[in-house]
C-alpha positions as CSV (number, residue, x, y, z in Angstrom):
1,M,18.9,-3.9,-29.4
2,W,21.0,-2.3,-26.7
3,L,21.1,0.9,-28.6
4,Y,17.3,1.1,-28.6
5,V,17.1,0.3,-24.9
6,T,19.7,3.0,-24.1
7,I,17.7,5.5,-26.2
8,V,14.5,4.6,-24.4
9,I,16.2,5.0,-21.0
10,L,17.7,8.4,-21.9
11,L,14.4,9.6,-23.2
12,W,12.7,8.5,-20.0
13,L,15.3,10.3,-17.9
14,A,15.1,13.4,-19.9
15,N,11.3,13.5,-19.7
16,K,11.5,12.9,-15.9
17,W,14.0,15.8,-15.5
18,F,11.8,18.1,-17.7
19,R,8.7,17.3,-15.7
20,N,10.5,17.8,-12.4
21,K,11.6,21.3,-13.4
22,Q,8.2,22.7,-14.5
23,R,6.5,25.0,-12.0
24,I,2.9,26.3,-11.6
25,G,3.9,30.0,-11.3
26,N,1.6,32.9,-10.3
27,Y,2.8,32.5,-6.7
28,G,1.8,36.1,-5.8
29,N,-1.9,35.1,-6.1
30,R,-1.6,31.8,-4.1
31,Y,-2.4,31.4,-0.4
32,V,-0.9,28.7,1.8
33,V,-1.7,27.6,5.4
34,I,1.2,26.0,7.4
35,T,1.0,24.5,10.9
36,G,3.9,24.2,13.3
37,C,5.7,27.4,12.4
38,D,7.4,28.3,15.7
39,S,10.6,26.7,14.7
40,G,12.2,24.1,12.5
41,F,10.7,23.0,9.1
42,G,7.5,25.1,9.4
43,H,9.4,28.3,10.3
44,F,11.9,28.1,7.5
45,L,9.3,26.9,5.0
46,T,7.3,30.1,5.7
47,K,10.3,32.3,5.1
48,K,11.1,30.5,1.9
49,L,7.6,30.8,0.5
50,D,7.6,34.5,1.5
51,V,10.7,35.1,-0.6
52,L,9.0,33.2,-3.5
53,G,6.0,35.6,-3.2
54,F,3.3,33.3,-1.7
55,H,0.8,34.6,0.9
56,C,1.2,32.5,4.0
57,F,-0.9,31.9,7.1
58,A,1.6,30.6,9.6
59,G,0.2,28.7,12.5
60,C,2.3,29.1,15.7
61,L,1.7,27.4,19.0
62,T,3.2,30.3,21.0
63,E,3.1,34.1,21.0
64,E,6.9,34.0,20.9
65,G,6.8,32.1,17.5
66,L,4.2,34.5,16.2
67,V,6.2,37.6,17.1
68,K,9.4,36.1,15.6
69,L,7.8,35.5,12.3
70,N,6.2,38.9,12.2
71,R,9.7,40.4,12.7
72,E,11.4,38.2,10.1
73,T,8.9,38.1,7.2
74,S,7.0,40.5,4.9
75,S,3.4,41.6,5.2
76,K,2.5,38.7,3.0
77,V,3.0,36.4,6.0
78,K,0.2,36.5,8.6
79,P,1.0,34.4,11.7
80,V,-1.8,33.1,13.7
81,I,-2.0,31.1,17.0
82,L,-2.8,27.5,16.2
83,D,-2.8,24.4,18.4
84,V,-3.6,21.5,16.2
85,S,-4.5,19.3,19.2
86,K,-7.6,21.6,19.9
87,T,-10.5,21.7,17.5
88,E,-11.6,25.2,18.7
89,S,-8.1,26.6,18.0
90,I,-8.2,25.2,14.5
91,E,-11.6,26.7,13.9
92,T,-10.5,30.1,15.2
93,A,-7.5,29.9,12.9
94,L,-9.9,29.2,10.0
95,E,-12.0,32.3,10.8
96,F,-8.8,34.3,10.8
97,V,-7.8,32.9,7.4
98,Q,-11.3,33.5,5.9
99,L,-11.2,37.1,7.1
100,N,-7.9,37.8,5.4
101,L,-8.6,36.0,2.1
102,P,-9.8,38.0,-0.9
103,Q,-13.5,37.3,-1.7
104,N,-14.2,34.0,-3.5
105,T,-10.6,32.8,-2.9
106,G,-9.6,29.5,-1.5
107,I,-6.1,28.3,-0.3
108,W,-3.7,26.7,-2.7
109,G,-1.9,24.7,-0.1
110,L,-2.5,23.2,3.4
111,V,0.8,22.1,4.9
112,N,0.3,19.8,8.0
113,N,3.8,20.3,9.4
114,A,3.1,20.4,13.2
115,G,4.5,17.4,15.1
116,I,6.4,16.2,18.2
117,S,8.8,13.4,18.7
118,G,7.4,12.1,22.0
119,P,9.5,10.2,24.6
120,A,12.3,8.2,23.0
121,V,12.3,5.5,25.7
122,P,11.7,1.7,25.7
123,V,8.1,0.6,25.2
124,E,8.0,-1.0,28.7
125,W,8.2,2.5,30.2
126,L,5.1,3.8,28.3
127,N,1.4,3.7,28.9
128,K,-1.6,4.5,26.9
129,T,-1.5,8.2,27.8
130,D,2.0,8.5,26.4
131,Y,0.8,7.2,23.1
132,K,-2.3,9.4,23.1
133,S,-0.3,12.6,23.7
134,V,1.8,12.1,20.6
135,F,-1.1,10.7,18.5
136,E,-3.1,13.8,19.4
137,I,-0.8,16.1,17.5
138,N,1.0,14.0,14.9
139,T,-2.1,12.2,13.6
140,L,-5.4,13.6,14.9
141,G,-4.1,17.1,14.6
142,M,-3.4,16.5,10.9
143,I,-6.8,14.9,10.4
144,E,-8.8,17.6,12.1
145,T,-6.9,20.4,10.4
146,S,-7.4,18.8,7.0
147,R,-11.1,18.4,7.7
148,I,-11.7,22.0,8.8
149,F,-9.6,23.6,6.0
150,L,-10.7,21.2,3.2
151,P,-13.5,23.4,1.8
152,L,-11.0,26.2,1.2
153,V,-8.5,23.8,-0.5
154,L,-11.4,22.4,-2.7
155,K,-12.3,25.9,-3.7
156,S,-8.9,26.4,-5.2
157,K,-8.4,22.8,-6.3
158,G,-5.2,23.0,-4.4
159,R,-2.9,20.7,-2.5
160,I,-2.5,19.1,0.9
161,V,1.1,18.4,2.0
162,N,1.5,16.1,5.1
163,I,4.7,15.5,6.9
164,T,5.1,11.9,8.2
165,S,8.5,10.4,8.5
166,V,10.6,7.5,7.3
167,A,9.5,6.1,10.7
168,G,6.1,5.8,9.1
169,R,7.5,3.3,6.7
170,M,10.0,1.5,9.0
171,A,9.6,1.8,12.8
172,A,12.3,4.0,14.4
173,L,13.0,6.6,17.2
174,S,10.2,5.5,19.6
175,G,6.9,3.6,19.8
176,P,4.5,6.5,20.1
177,Y,6.3,8.4,17.3
178,A,6.4,5.4,14.9
179,V,2.7,4.5,15.6
180,S,1.6,8.1,15.0
181,K,3.5,8.3,11.7
182,Y,2.3,5.0,10.4
183,A,-1.2,6.2,11.1
184,A,-0.5,9.5,9.4
185,E,0.7,7.7,6.3
186,G,-2.5,5.6,6.2
187,Y,-4.7,8.7,6.5
188,S,-2.8,10.6,3.8
189,D,-3.2,7.6,1.4
190,V,-6.9,7.4,2.1
191,L,-7.3,11.2,1.7
192,R,-5.4,11.2,-1.6
193,C,-7.6,8.5,-3.1
194,E,-10.8,10.1,-1.9
195,L,-9.9,13.5,-3.3
196,Y,-8.5,12.1,-6.6
197,K,-11.6,13.0,-8.6
198,R,-12.2,16.4,-6.8
199,G,-9.1,18.2,-8.1
200,V,-7.2,18.2,-4.8
201,T,-3.9,16.3,-4.6
202,V,-2.2,15.0,-1.4
203,H,1.5,14.7,-1.0
204,I,3.6,13.1,1.8
205,I,7.0,14.4,3.1
206,E,9.0,11.5,4.7
207,P,12.2,12.9,6.3
208,G,14.9,10.9,7.9
209,C,16.7,12.4,11.0
210,F,17.4,16.1,10.8
211,K,18.7,18.5,13.4
212,T,15.6,20.4,14.8
213,R,14.2,21.0,18.2
214,I,12.5,17.7,18.4
215,T,15.8,15.8,17.8
216,D,17.8,17.8,20.3
217,P,19.9,15.3,22.3
218,D,19.7,17.2,25.6
219,V,15.9,17.4,25.4
220,M,15.6,13.7,24.6
221,C,18.0,12.7,27.4
222,N,16.2,14.9,29.9
223,A,12.9,13.1,29.0
224,I,14.7,9.7,29.4
225,D,15.6,10.8,33.0
226,V,12.1,11.9,33.7
227,Y,10.5,8.6,32.5
228,Y,13.2,6.5,34.3
229,D,12.5,8.2,37.6
230,K,8.8,7.5,37.3
231,L,9.3,3.8,36.8
232,Q,8.4,1.3,39.5
233,M,11.4,-0.1,41.4
234,D,10.9,-3.6,40.0
235,I,11.0,-2.3,36.4
236,Q,14.1,-0.2,37.1
237,S,15.8,-3.2,38.6
238,N,15.1,-5.2,35.4
239,F,17.2,-2.7,33.4
240,G,20.1,-2.5,35.8
241,P,22.0,0.5,37.2
242,G,24.2,0.9,34.1
243,F,21.3,1.1,31.7
244,L,20.4,4.8,32.0
245,K,23.9,6.1,31.4
246,Q,24.6,3.8,28.4
247,Y,21.2,4.5,26.9
248,K,21.6,8.2,27.0
249,E,25.2,7.9,25.6
250,S,23.9,5.8,22.7
251,V,21.1,8.2,21.9
252,K,23.5,11.2,21.8
253,K,26.0,9.3,19.7
254,G,23.3,8.1,17.3
255,L,21.9,11.6,16.8
256,T,25.4,13.0,16.3
257,I,26.1,10.5,13.5
258,V,22.7,10.4,11.8
259,A,21.0,13.8,12.3
260,C,21.6,16.0,9.2
261,P,22.1,19.7,9.9
262,D,21.0,20.8,6.5
263,I,17.2,21.1,6.8
264,D,17.0,22.7,3.3
265,H,16.6,19.2,1.9
266,V,13.2,19.0,3.7
267,I,12.3,22.6,2.9
268,N,13.0,22.0,-0.8
269,A,10.8,18.9,-0.8
270,Y,7.9,21.0,0.7
271,V,8.5,23.7,-1.9
272,H,8.5,21.2,-4.8
273,A,5.3,19.7,-3.5
274,L,3.6,23.1,-3.5
275,T,5.1,24.6,-6.7
276,A,5.7,21.7,-9.2
277,K,3.4,21.0,-12.0
278,F,4.0,17.4,-11.5
279,P,4.6,16.9,-7.8
280,K,5.5,13.5,-6.3
281,H,3.1,11.5,-4.1
282,R,5.9,10.9,-1.7
283,Y,9.2,12.7,-0.9
284,L,11.7,10.5,0.9
285,V,14.2,13.0,2.3
286,G,17.7,12.2,3.6
287,W,20.3,9.5,3.1
288,D,19.2,7.6,6.1
289,A,15.6,7.6,5.0
290,R,16.6,6.3,1.5
291,F,18.8,3.6,3.1
292,L,16.1,2.4,5.4
293,V,13.5,2.1,2.7
294,H,15.5,1.2,-0.4
295,V,18.0,-1.1,1.2
296,L,16.8,-2.5,4.6
297,G,13.2,-2.4,3.3
298,R,14.1,-4.8,0.5
299,L,15.9,-7.4,2.7
300,P,14.1,-10.4,4.2
301,E,12.6,-9.2,7.5
302,G,14.8,-11.5,9.6
303,V,18.0,-9.9,8.1
304,A,16.6,-6.4,8.3
305,D,15.6,-6.9,11.9
306,Y,19.0,-8.1,12.8
307,I,20.7,-5.1,11.2
308,F,18.2,-2.5,12.4
309,G,17.8,-4.1,15.8
310,S,21.5,-4.3,16.4
311,S,21.8,-0.5,15.7
312,M,19.1,0.6,18.1
313,P,20.4,2.6,21.0
314,I,19.0,0.3,23.7
315,P,21.9,-1.4,25.5
316,D,22.2,-5.2,26.2
317,L,20.1,-5.6,29.4
318,E,22.1,-8.7,30.4
319,K,25.2,-6.5,30.6
320,T,23.7,-3.4,32.2
321,K,22.4,-5.5,35.1
322,F,25.9,-5.9,36.4
323,D,27.3,-2.4,35.5
């Protein structure tokens, strides 16, 4: 009996490996739109797809990002100014893409990569506006970009690839960020089901913590200072004089330990979602992401909260009051 079980398992693993290695090919005739290409994942994904032969429309928020991509890529990459928080900017980018596409051609891939981390501060320091500013880009920007570019994706029966985060499965980093990523996960699931019979597939990239501009410790700590200074005196006194210093030290230490410098893991997940014959619905990327979902996520909530809550960078308020 065990021999048959072993054979079945080996055949299943072999089939999985074989399916994972198969690619669609014909990259030179495929067009991809990517948002958030000034730096980080979007920038390096554009360069990777360029090497593979794809035609890329790279959405950049700034002229600086646009000029940099023009300098570092081939003529197959066409950067365009794109602010996903503004409908008119997305529509202008659509017009640019349509003008540069061959007749009767759609886009093979729409990569909703643009995102921000938002303020990594305690929820007591945040108001509705702080949540809206993050939600506007991480979730509504994804929704609006998908809506506007969907006819071109449908024309090619292509793929939509959305970046969320492991924080969209288990809350981490900050309230606004986690809320926006949970919502982006829900939207992506709804979109995948609705497009199931129309020939378009939807795929989710769920990275853990990687070293990019949005996880820069200095940027995060500067934001902590700004938000702390804006607090009312009674709220500041609740946290105590030692809180700010300890909190920033904990944030820096946590990012030093957890943040992975090799962003190729994320880029490769993106590339697989765009090129594989049998892409995954979800790509959980990074050891921390796998640990959170496969280990902590399977524990009783009380146990997981104790482990996860104890590792959060927020110091013990009872102690900082007297520091």
